matplotlib code that plots the C-alpha trace (Angstrom):
import matplotlib.pyplot as plt

x = [13.4, 10.1, 7.6, 4.4, 1.1, -2.0, -5.6, -7.5, -11.2, -12.1, -9.1, -8.4, -7.4, -3.7, -1.7, 1.0, 4.4, 5.9, 8.8, 11.3, 10.5, 10.7, 13.6, 14.3, 13.8, 10.3, 7.9, 4.3, 1.7, -2.0, -4.2, -7.9, -9.7, -13.2, -15.7, -18.0, -21.0, -20.3, -22.0, -19.7, -19.7, -21.5, -18.5, -16.1, -15.6, -14.9, -12.1, -13.3, -13.0, -9.9, -9.7, -6.4, -6.1, -3.6, -2.1, -0.3, 3.1, 5.3, 8.6, 9.8, 12.9, 15.0, 18.0, 21.1, 21.9, 24.5, 21.9, 19.3, 21.6, 23.7, 23.7]
y = [7.6, 5.8, 6.3, 8.1, 6.3, 8.3, 7.6, 10.8, 10.5, 13.6, 14.6, 18.4, 20.2, 20.2, 18.0, 19.6, 17.9, 17.7, 20.0, 17.1, 15.7, 18.9, 19.3, 15.6, 12.8, 11.3, 8.8, 9.9, 7.3, 8.4, 5.3, 5.8, 3.7, 2.9, 2.8, -0.3, 1.8, 4.4, 3.7, 3.6, 6.6, 6.1, 7.5, 4.9, 1.9, -1.4, -3.5, -6.4, -9.9, -11.3, -14.9, -16.5, -19.4, -22.2, -24.5, -27.7, -27.8, -30.7, -29.0, -26.0, -24.4, -22.5, -20.7, -20.3, -17.0, -16.2, -17.0, -14.8, -11.8, -12.1, -9.0]
z = [17.4, 17.5, 14.7, 15.5, 14.7, 15.2, 14.1, 13.3, 13.4, 11.4, 9.2, 9.1, 5.9, 7.1, 9.5, 11.7, 11.7, 15.3, 15.9, 16.5, 13.1, 11.0, 8.5, 8.6, 6.0, 6.7, 5.2, 5.5, 4.8, 4.7, 4.9, 5.0, 7.6, 6.6, 9.5, 9.6, 10.4, 7.6, 4.3, 1.3, -1.0, -4.4, -6.3, -5.0, -7.3, -5.5, -6.9, -9.2, -8.0, -9.6, -10.8, -11.7, -14.0, -13.4, -16.1, -16.0, -17.8, -18.8, -18.0, -16.1, -17.5, -15.0, -16.6, -14.5, -12.9, -15.6, -18.3, -16.7, -16.3, -19.4, -21.6]

ax = plt.figure().add_subplot(projection="3d")
ax.plot(x, y, z, "-o")
ax.set_aspect("equal")
plt.show()
């Protein structure tokens, strides 16, 4: 069975599940699509710009698989 991908321009309060998908194991992903022309809401907080620091090391120690998983 092929997945259904549908873009809804104005989301309703409830979304109907097609009859052929009812009473089956499903994965439902709700992903908001921001319009380019729509201004951002004031109550939304944008994610901060993340900076990662890199360091130089003299030696990298890689334990063997047995050493990593020993109990």
